[in-house]
N, CA, C and O atoms as a GROMACS GRO file, in nm:
protein
  404
    1UNK      N    1 -13.082 -17.331 -11.329
    1UNK     CA    2 -13.113 -17.460 -11.269
    1UNK      C    3 -13.149 -17.442 -11.122
    1UNK      O    4 -13.102 -17.351 -11.055
    2UNK      N    5 -13.233 -17.531 -11.077
    2UNK     CA    6 -13.275 -17.535 -10.937
    2UNK      C    7 -13.248 -17.677 -10.887
    2UNK      O    8 -13.271 -17.775 -10.958
    3UNK      N    9 -13.200 -17.685 -10.765
    3UNK     CA   10 -13.169 -17.816 -10.706
    3UNK      C   11 -13.244 -17.827 -10.574
    3UNK      O   12 -13.233 -17.740 -10.488
    4UNK      N   13 -13.320 -17.935 -10.559
    4UNK     CA   14 -13.400 -17.956 -10.439
    4UNK      C   15 -13.360 -18.083 -10.366
    4UNK      O   16 -13.323 -18.184 -10.428
    5UNK      N   17 -13.368 -18.075 -10.235
    5UNK     CA   18 -13.362 -18.191 -10.147
    5UNK      C   19 -13.492 -18.190 -10.069
    5UNK      O   20 -13.527 -18.090 -10.007
    6UNK      N   21 -13.564 -18.301 -10.071
    6UNK     CA   22 -13.693 -18.308 -10.004
    6UNK      C   23 -13.696 -18.427  -9.911
    6UNK      O   24 -13.678 -18.541  -9.954
    7UNK      N   25 -13.718 -18.402  -9.783
    7UNK     CA   26 -13.742 -18.510  -9.688
    7UNK      C   27 -13.888 -18.549  -9.700
    7UNK      O   28 -13.976 -18.463  -9.693
    8UNK      N   29 -13.916 -18.678  -9.717
    8UNK     CA   30 -14.052 -18.728  -9.726
    8UNK      C   31 -14.078 -18.806  -9.598
    8UNK      O   32 -14.026 -18.916  -9.580
    9UNK      N   33 -14.158 -18.749  -9.511
    9UNK     CA   34 -14.183 -18.806  -9.378
    9UNK      C   35 -14.302 -18.901  -9.382
    9UNK      O   36 -14.417 -18.858  -9.392
   10UNK      N   37 -14.272 -19.030  -9.376
   10UNK     CA   38 -14.376 -19.133  -9.380
   10UNK      C   39 -14.318 -19.262  -9.322
   10UNK      O   40 -14.201 -19.267  -9.284
   11UNK      N   41 -14.401 -19.364  -9.315
   11UNK     CA   42 -14.356 -19.492  -9.260
   11UNK      C   43 -14.377 -19.607  -9.360
   11UNK      O   44 -14.386 -19.723  -9.318
   12UNK      N   45 -14.385 -19.577  -9.487
   12UNK     CA   46 -14.407 -19.678  -9.590
   12UNK      C   47 -14.270 -19.729  -9.638
   12UNK      O   48 -14.197 -19.655  -9.704
   13UNK      N   49 -14.237 -19.851  -9.605
   13UNK     CA   50 -14.102 -19.904  -9.630
   13UNK      C   51 -14.063 -19.906  -9.778
   13UNK      O   52 -13.945 -19.897  -9.809
   14UNK      N   53 -14.159 -19.918  -9.869
   14UNK     CA   54 -14.126 -19.930 -10.011
   14UNK      C   55 -14.110 -19.796 -10.081
   14UNK      O   56 -14.077 -19.792 -10.200
   15UNK      N   57 -14.132 -19.685 -10.011
   15UNK     CA   58 -14.119 -19.552 -10.070
   15UNK      C   59 -13.993 -19.484 -10.019
   15UNK      O   60 -13.950 -19.507  -9.906
   16UNK      N   61 -13.935 -19.399 -10.102
   16UNK     CA   62 -13.813 -19.328 -10.059
   16UNK      C   63 -13.843 -19.229  -9.947
   16UNK      O   64 -13.956 -19.185  -9.929
   17UNK      N   65 -13.738 -19.195  -9.872
   17UNK     CA   66 -13.752 -19.099  -9.762
   17UNK      C   67 -13.685 -18.965  -9.795
   17UNK      O   68 -13.705 -18.866  -9.725
   18UNK      N   69 -13.604 -18.964  -9.900
   18UNK     CA   70 -13.537 -18.842  -9.942
   18UNK      C   71 -13.535 -18.836 -10.093
   18UNK      O   72 -13.502 -18.935 -10.160
   19UNK      N   73 -13.570 -18.720 -10.147
   19UNK     CA   74 -13.575 -18.699 -10.291
   19UNK      C   75 -13.482 -18.584 -10.328
   19UNK      O   76 -13.482 -18.480 -10.264
   20UNK      N   77 -13.402 -18.605 -10.431
   20UNK     CA   78 -13.315 -18.500 -10.483
   20UNK      C   79 -13.353 -18.478 -10.629
   20UNK      O   80 -13.363 -18.574 -10.705
   21UNK      N   81 -13.373 -18.353 -10.667
   21UNK     CA   82 -13.411 -18.323 -10.806
   21UNK      C   83 -13.329 -18.208 -10.861
   21UNK      O   84 -13.306 -18.108 -10.793
   22UNK      N   85 -13.286 -18.226 -10.985
   22UNK     CA   86 -13.227 -18.117 -11.062
   22UNK      C   87 -13.337 -18.071 -11.157
   22UNK      O   88 -13.391 -18.150 -11.235
   23UNK      N   89 -13.371 -17.942 -11.150
   23UNK     CA   90 -13.483 -17.887 -11.228
   23UNK      C   91 -13.435 -17.778 -11.321
   23UNK      O   92 -13.340 -17.705 -11.291
   24UNK      N   93 -13.503 -17.768 -11.437
   24UNK     CA   94 -13.474 -17.654 -11.523
   24UNK      C   95 -13.554 -17.534 -11.471
   24UNK      O   96 -13.624 -17.545 -11.370
   25UNK      N   97 -13.544 -17.422 -11.538
   25UNK     CA   98 -13.610 -17.300 -11.490
   25UNK      C   99 -13.762 -17.306 -11.494
   25UNK      O  100 -13.830 -17.224 -11.433
   26UNK      N  101 -13.817 -17.404 -11.566
   26UNK     CA  102 -13.962 -17.422 -11.570
   26UNK      C  103 -14.009 -17.536 -11.478
   26UNK      O  104 -14.123 -17.580 -11.485
   27UNK      N  105 -13.917 -17.583 -11.392
   27UNK     CA  106 -13.942 -17.685 -11.289
   27UNK      C  107 -13.962 -17.826 -11.344
   27UNK      O  108 -14.023 -17.910 -11.277
   28UNK      N  109 -13.911 -17.853 -11.464
   28UNK     CA  110 -13.908 -17.990 -11.516
   28UNK      C  111 -13.787 -18.062 -11.459
   28UNK      O  112 -13.677 -18.006 -11.456
   29UNK      N  113 -13.807 -18.184 -11.415
   29UNK     CA  114 -13.695 -18.263 -11.364
   29UNK      C  115 -13.603 -18.306 -11.478
   29UNK      O  116 -13.648 -18.352 -11.582
   30UNK      N  117 -13.474 -18.289 -11.455
   30UNK     CA  118 -13.372 -18.334 -11.549
   30UNK      C  119 -13.301 -18.458 -11.497
   30UNK      O  120 -13.268 -18.549 -11.572
   31UNK      N  121 -13.278 -18.460 -11.366
   31UNK     CA  122 -13.219 -18.576 -11.298
   31UNK      C  123 -13.285 -18.587 -11.160
   31UNK      O  124 -13.327 -18.488 -11.101
   32UNK      N  125 -13.292 -18.711 -11.112
   32UNK     CA  126 -13.354 -18.735 -10.981
   32UNK      C  127 -13.284 -18.851 -10.912
   32UNK      O  128 -13.244 -18.948 -10.976
   33UNK      N  129 -13.272 -18.840 -10.780
   33UNK     CA  130 -13.224 -18.950 -10.695
   33UNK      C  131 -13.327 -18.968 -10.585
   33UNK      O  132 -13.369 -18.871 -10.522
   34UNK      N  133 -13.368 -19.092 -10.562
   34UNK     CA  134 -13.459 -19.126 -10.452
   34UNK      C  135 -13.385 -19.218 -10.356
   34UNK      O  136 -13.337 -19.324 -10.396
   35UNK      N  137 -13.375 -19.177 -10.230
   35UNK     CA  138 -13.301 -19.254 -10.129
   35UNK      C  139 -13.401 -19.318 -10.033
   35UNK      O  140 -13.495 -19.253  -9.986
   36UNK      N  141 -13.379 -19.445 -10.006
   36UNK     CA  142 -13.468 -19.522  -9.919
   36UNK      C  143 -13.412 -19.530  -9.777
   36UNK      O  144 -13.294 -19.502  -9.754
   37UNK      N  145 -13.496 -19.567  -9.684
   37UNK     CA  146 -13.458 -19.572  -9.543
   37UNK      C  147 -13.339 -19.665  -9.518
   37UNK      O  148 -13.262 -19.643  -9.424
   38UNK      N  149 -13.324 -19.767  -9.601
   38UNK     CA  150 -13.212 -19.861  -9.582
   38UNK      C  151 -13.082 -19.812  -9.647
   38UNK      O  152 -12.982 -19.883  -9.644
   39UNK      N  153 -13.084 -19.690  -9.705
   39UNK     CA  154 -12.964 -19.633  -9.764
   39UNK      C  155 -12.945 -19.662  -9.911
   39UNK      O  156 -12.855 -19.606  -9.974
   40UNK      N  157 -13.028 -19.748  -9.969
   40UNK     CA  158 -13.020 -19.772 -10.112
   40UNK      C  159 -13.089 -19.658 -10.187
   40UNK      O  160 -13.159 -19.578 -10.127
   41UNK      N  161 -13.068 -19.653 -10.318
   41UNK     CA  162 -13.124 -19.543 -10.394
   41UNK      C  163 -13.156 -19.586 -10.536
   41UNK      O  164 -13.098 -19.682 -10.589
   42UNK      N  165 -13.249 -19.514 -10.596
   42UNK     CA  166 -13.277 -19.524 -10.738
   42UNK      C  167 -13.250 -19.389 -10.800
   42UNK      O  168 -13.249 -19.288 -10.731
   43UNK      N  169 -13.227 -19.388 -10.930
   43UNK     CA  170 -13.202 -19.260 -10.996
   43UNK      C  171 -13.256 -19.263 -11.137
   43UNK      O  172 -13.282 -19.369 -11.194
   44UNK      N  173 -13.273 -19.143 -11.193
   44UNK     CA  174 -13.324 -19.132 -11.330
   44UNK      C  175 -13.272 -19.004 -11.393
   44UNK      O  176 -13.252 -18.902 -11.327
   45UNK      N  177 -13.252 -19.012 -11.523
   45UNK     CA  178 -13.231 -18.894 -11.606
   45UNK      C  179 -13.303 -18.922 -11.738
   45UNK      O  180 -13.381 -19.018 -11.746
   46UNK      N  181 -13.280 -18.844 -11.840
   46UNK     CA  182 -13.354 -18.860 -11.965
   46UNK      C  183 -13.324 -18.992 -12.035
   46UNK      O  184 -13.406 -19.039 -12.114
   47UNK      N  185 -13.209 -19.053 -12.006
   47UNK     CA  186 -13.168 -19.173 -12.078
   47UNK      C  187 -13.177 -19.302 -11.999
   47UNK      O  188 -13.173 -19.410 -12.058
   48UNK      N  189 -13.188 -19.295 -11.867
   48UNK     CA  190 -13.181 -19.416 -11.786
   48UNK      C  191 -13.255 -19.400 -11.655
   48UNK      O  192 -13.281 -19.288 -11.609
   49UNK      N  193 -13.288 -19.513 -11.595
   49UNK     CA  194 -13.349 -19.511 -11.462
   49UNK      C  195 -13.322 -19.644 -11.394
   49UNK      O  196 -13.303 -19.747 -11.460
   50UNK      N  197 -13.319 -19.642 -11.262
   50UNK     CA  198 -13.299 -19.764 -11.183
   50UNK      C  199 -13.401 -19.768 -11.071
   50UNK      O  200 -13.453 -19.666 -11.027
   51UNK      N  201 -13.428 -19.888 -11.027
   51UNK     CA  202 -13.513 -19.914 -10.911
   51UNK      C  203 -13.651 -19.849 -10.920
   51UNK      O  204 -13.711 -19.815 -10.818
   52UNK      N  205 -13.700 -19.832 -11.040
   52UNK     CA  206 -13.833 -19.776 -11.060
   52UNK      C  207 -13.841 -19.625 -11.052
   52UNK      O  208 -13.950 -19.568 -11.067
   53UNK      N  209 -13.730 -19.559 -11.029
   53UNK     CA  210 -13.728 -19.413 -11.025
   53UNK      C  211 -13.752 -19.358 -11.165
   53UNK      O  212 -13.690 -19.404 -11.261
   54UNK      N  213 -13.840 -19.262 -11.177
   54UNK     CA  214 -13.872 -19.199 -11.305
   54UNK      C  215 -13.876 -19.048 -11.286
   54UNK      O  216 -13.905 -18.998 -11.178
   55UNK      N  217 -13.847 -18.976 -11.393
   55UNK     CA  218 -13.864 -18.831 -11.391
   55UNK      C  219 -14.013 -18.800 -11.396
   55UNK      O  220 -14.092 -18.876 -11.453
   56UNK      N  221 -14.051 -18.690 -11.336
   56UNK     CA  222 -14.191 -18.649 -11.335
   56UNK      C  223 -14.238 -18.623 -11.478
   56UNK      O  224 -14.161 -18.577 -11.562
   57UNK      N  225 -14.366 -18.651 -11.504
   57UNK     CA  226 -14.422 -18.628 -11.638
   57UNK      C  227 -14.483 -18.488 -11.651
   57UNK      O  228 -14.541 -18.454 -11.753
   58UNK      N  229 -14.468 -18.409 -11.546
   58UNK     CA  230 -14.512 -18.269 -11.549
   58UNK      C  231 -14.418 -18.187 -11.462
   58UNK      O  232 -14.346 -18.244 -11.380
   59UNK      N  233 -14.418 -18.055 -11.478
   59UNK     CA  234 -14.330 -17.973 -11.392
   59UNK      C  235 -14.365 -17.992 -11.245
   59UNK      O  236 -14.481 -18.014 -11.210
   60UNK      N  237 -14.263 -17.983 -11.159
   60UNK     CA  238 -14.288 -17.993 -11.015
   60UNK      C  239 -14.356 -17.866 -10.966
   60UNK      O  240 -14.344 -17.760 -11.028
   61UNK      N  241 -14.428 -17.876 -10.854
   61UNK     CA  242 -14.483 -17.755 -10.793
   61UNK      C  243 -14.369 -17.669 -10.738
   61UNK      O  244 -14.255 -17.714 -10.727
   62UNK      N  245 -14.400 -17.547 -10.703
   62UNK     CA  246 -14.300 -17.459 -10.642
   62UNK      C  247 -14.259 -17.515 -10.506
   62UNK      O  248 -14.331 -17.598 -10.449
   63UNK      N  249 -14.146 -17.472 -10.456
   63UNK     CA  250 -14.099 -17.518 -10.326
   63UNK      C  251 -14.199 -17.482 -10.216
   63UNK      O  252 -14.216 -17.558 -10.121
   64UNK      N  253 -14.265 -17.367 -10.228
   64UNK     CA  254 -14.366 -17.328 -10.129
   64UNK      C  255 -14.487 -17.422 -10.134
   64UNK      O  256 -14.542 -17.458 -10.031
   65UNK      N  257 -14.526 -17.462 -10.255
   65UNK     CA  258 -14.639 -17.555 -10.268
   65UNK      C  259 -14.602 -17.692 -10.212
   65UNK      O  260 -14.685 -17.757 -10.148
   66UNK      N  261 -14.480 -17.736 -10.237
   66UNK     CA  262 -14.436 -17.864 -10.181
   66UNK      C  263 -14.436 -17.857 -10.028
   66UNK      O  264 -14.482 -17.949  -9.962
   67UNK      N  265 -14.386 -17.748  -9.974
   67UNK     CA  266 -14.378 -17.729  -9.829
   67UNK      C  267 -14.515 -17.720  -9.763
   67UNK      O  268 -14.528 -17.743  -9.643
   68UNK      N  269 -14.616 -17.686  -9.840
   68UNK     CA  270 -14.751 -17.675  -9.784
   68UNK      C  271 -14.806 -17.811  -9.741
   68UNK      O  272 -14.898 -17.818  -9.659
   69UNK      N  273 -14.752 -17.918  -9.795
   69UNK     CA  274 -14.793 -18.053  -9.756
   69UNK      C  275 -14.702 -18.096  -9.640
   69UNK      O  276 -14.581 -18.106  -9.659
   70UNK      N  277 -14.758 -18.122  -9.521
   70UNK     CA  278 -14.675 -18.148  -9.404
   70UNK      C  279 -14.587 -18.273  -9.413
   70UNK      O  280 -14.494 -18.288  -9.333
   71UNK      N  281 -14.615 -18.362  -9.506
   71UNK     CA  282 -14.529 -18.481  -9.518
   71UNK      C  283 -14.399 -18.453  -9.593
   71UNK      O  284 -14.310 -18.537  -9.597
   72UNK      N  285 -14.388 -18.334  -9.654
   72UNK     CA  286 -14.268 -18.299  -9.730
   72UNK      C  287 -14.197 -18.180  -9.668
   72UNK      O  288 -14.259 -18.081  -9.629
   73UNK      N  289 -14.063 -18.191  -9.659
   73UNK     CA  290 -13.980 -18.080  -9.611
   73UNK      C  291 -13.874 -18.050  -9.717
   73UNK      O  292 -13.767 -18.109  -9.718
   74UNK      N  293 -13.906 -17.956  -9.808
   74UNK     CA  294 -13.814 -17.925  -9.916
   74UNK      C  295 -13.716 -17.814  -9.879
   74UNK      O  296 -13.745 -17.729  -9.796
   75UNK      N  297 -13.600 -17.818  -9.944
   75UNK     CA  298 -13.507 -17.707  -9.934
   75UNK      C  299 -13.424 -17.704 -10.061
   75UNK      O  300 -13.395 -17.807 -10.121
   76UNK      N  301 -13.387 -17.584 -10.099
   76UNK     CA  302 -13.300 -17.568 -10.215
   76UNK      C  303 -13.157 -17.598 -10.172
   76UNK      O  304 -13.113 -17.557 -10.064
   77UNK      N  305 -13.084 -17.670 -10.257
   77UNK     CA  306 -12.944 -17.702 -10.231
   77UNK      C  307 -12.859 -17.651 -10.347
   77UNK      O  308 -12.912 -17.609 -10.450
   78UNK      N  309 -12.728 -17.654 -10.329
   78UNK     CA  310 -12.639 -17.607 -10.435
   78UNK      C  311 -12.622 -17.712 -10.544
   78UNK      O  312 -12.650 -17.830 -10.523
   79UNK      N  313 -12.577 -17.668 -10.659
   79UNK     CA  314 -12.546 -17.759 -10.769
   79UNK      C  315 -12.440 -17.859 -10.725
   79UNK      O  316 -12.445 -17.977 -10.761
   80UNK      N  317 -12.344 -17.813 -10.648
   80UNK     CA  318 -12.236 -17.900 -10.600
   80UNK      C  319 -12.290 -18.009 -10.507
   80UNK      O  320 -12.248 -18.124 -10.515
   81UNK      N  321 -12.384 -17.972 -10.419
   81UNK     CA  322 -12.443 -18.070 -10.328
   81UNK      C  323 -12.521 -18.175 -10.408
   81UNK      O  324 -12.512 -18.295 -10.379
   82UNK      N  325 -12.598 -18.130 -10.508
   82UNK     CA  326 -12.673 -18.226 -10.590
   82UNK      C  327 -12.576 -18.318 -10.663
   82UNK      O  328 -12.595 -18.440 -10.665
   83UNK      N  329 -12.472 -18.262 -10.723
   83UNK     CA  330 -12.377 -18.342 -10.800
   83UNK      C  331 -12.309 -18.445 -10.711
   83UNK      O  332 -12.281 -18.557 -10.756
   84UNK      N  333 -12.281 -18.410 -10.587
   84UNK     CA  334 -12.221 -18.504 -10.493
   84UNK      C  335 -12.314 -18.622 -10.469
   84UNK      O  336 -12.270 -18.737 -10.468
   85UNK      N  337 -12.443 -18.595 -10.449
   85UNK     CA  338 -12.542 -18.702 -10.430
   85UNK      C  339 -12.551 -18.785 -10.557
   85UNK      O  340 -12.552 -18.908 -10.550
   86UNK      N  341 -12.558 -18.721 -10.672
   86UNK     CA  342 -12.569 -18.792 -10.800
   86UNK      C  343 -12.450 -18.886 -10.818
   86UNK      O  344 -12.468 -19.003 -10.854
   87UNK      N  345 -12.331 -18.836 -10.794
   87UNK     CA  346 -12.212 -18.919 -10.810
   87UNK      C  347 -12.208 -19.033 -10.708
   87UNK      O  348 -12.161 -19.143 -10.739
   88UNK      N  349 -12.257 -19.008 -10.589
   88UNK     CA  350 -12.257 -19.112 -10.485
   88UNK      C  351 -12.345 -19.230 -10.522
   88UNK      O  352 -12.308 -19.345 -10.497
   89UNK      N  353 -12.460 -19.202 -10.582
   89UNK     CA  354 -12.558 -19.308 -10.607
   89UNK      C  355 -12.563 -19.358 -10.750
   89UNK      O  356 -12.635 -19.454 -10.778
   90UNK      N  357 -12.491 -19.296 -10.842
   90UNK     CA  358 -12.488 -19.346 -10.979
   90UNK      C  359 -12.346 -19.390 -11.011
   90UNK      O  360 -12.250 -19.317 -10.987
   91UNK      N  361 -12.336 -19.507 -11.064
   91UNK     CA  362 -12.205 -19.563 -11.097
   91UNK      C  363 -12.215 -19.624 -11.236
   91UNK      O  364 -12.314 -19.689 -11.269
   92UNK      N  365 -12.112 -19.604 -11.315
   92UNK     CA  366 -12.105 -19.668 -11.446
   92UNK      C  367 -11.982 -19.757 -11.450
   92UNK      O  368 -11.875 -19.722 -11.400
   93UNK      N  369 -11.998 -19.872 -11.510
   93UNK     CA  370 -11.885 -19.961 -11.527
   93UNK      C  371 -11.802 -19.915 -11.646
   93UNK      O  372 -11.841 -19.823 -11.717
   94UNK      N  373 -11.690 -19.979 -11.668
   94UNK     CA  374 -11.602 -19.943 -11.779
   94UNK      C  375 -11.671 -19.956 -11.915
   94UNK      O  376 -11.637 -19.884 -12.009
   95UNK      N  377 -11.767 -20.047 -11.926
   95UNK     CA  378 -11.836 -20.063 -12.054
   95UNK      C  379 -11.956 -19.968 -12.069
   95UNK      O  380 -12.029 -19.977 -12.168
   96UNK      N  381 -11.976 -19.877 -11.970
   96UNK     CA  382 -12.083 -19.777 -11.980
   96UNK      C  383 -12.216 -19.818 -11.926
   96UNK      O  384 -12.313 -19.742 -11.935
   97UNK      N  385 -12.226 -19.939 -11.869
   97UNK     CA  386 -12.354 -19.980 -11.812
   97UNK      C  387 -12.368 -19.926 -11.670
   97UNK      O  388 -12.269 -19.901 -11.601
   98UNK      N  389 -12.491 -19.908 -11.628
   98UNK     CA  390 -12.520 -19.855 -11.495
   98UNK      C  391 -12.516 -19.967 -11.392
   98UNK      O  392 -12.547 -20.082 -11.420
   99UNK      N  393 -12.478 -19.929 -11.271
   99UNK     CA  394 -12.477 -20.021 -11.158
   99UNK      C  395 -12.563 -19.957 -11.049
   99UNK      O  396 -12.546 -19.839 -11.018
  100UNK      N  397 -12.654 -20.034 -10.990
  100UNK     CA  398 -12.734 -19.981 -10.879
  100UNK      C  399 -12.657 -19.991 -10.751
  100UNK      O  400 -12.579 -20.084 -10.730
  101UNK      N  401 -12.679 -19.891 -10.665
  101UNK     CA  402 -12.619 -19.891 -10.532
  101UNK      C  403 -12.726 -19.899 -10.428
  101UNK      O  404 -12.696 -19.900 -10.308
   0.00000   0.00000   0.00000
């Protein structure tokens, strides 16, 4: 598994400013969190999504290819760091339904 944190440098209020992705070895997204400038977030996995966040329909480019675009600042993070972000922004109620944060 590969875990990425990507700063997206822009001034478009409706787009996220930070992207977190859990990728398999072929760079397909398995889980994703998108964080907005106001601190809210959307997330997605194979079974659910919130706030319009969706998994990519194709493998992501390599970290070097992402870094080649000056609006993106990617870095690899640990599984523990990704899981901390995932747990922070995904919440399930006692009946198993998702709650947006």
